[in-house]
C-alpha positions, 0 to 999 in steps of 0.5 A: 500500500502506498504511504499516502494511504497509511497517512490517510488511515492514520488520519481517519483513526485519529478523527474517530478519536477526535469525535469521541473527545468532543462530548467530554469537553462539556461545551468546551468548558472543561480545560483538559478535555478541550485541549485533548480535543483540539490536539486530536483535531489538529493532528487529524488534519495534519495527517490528512494533509500528508495523505493529500500529498500523494492522493487526490483531494476529493478521494482523500477527503471523502475517505477521511470523512467516511472512516471518521463517520463509520468509526464514530458509529462503531465506537458509539455502538461498542462503547457508548451503548448506541443502538445499531438498527437496520437503518444505521446498517444500511447507512453504513453500507451506503457510506462504504459503497460510496467510498468504493465508488469514489475510489474506483472513479479516481483510477 
């Protein structure tokens, strides 16, 4: 796998962590969680920018947000007790298929 894809995977995973770091900030009123949230957000964008050095912007951003969305739902289900319904599963399937279409369209 090309190194840009590794950067993109890392960016997506950090984005998942970032999404989970938002709620503990309590509206950005708690200093330590807020700092963690900002560091994760900046880190995700930095890693995304590295991925974009070797990948088209549209593909990289689409994959980045897709990884983040799918990961956030997965973490919510596994750790936060979010419900996994048929509609959510269909939405995740659509996201994944959309990412594949965008990827194939870049070739």
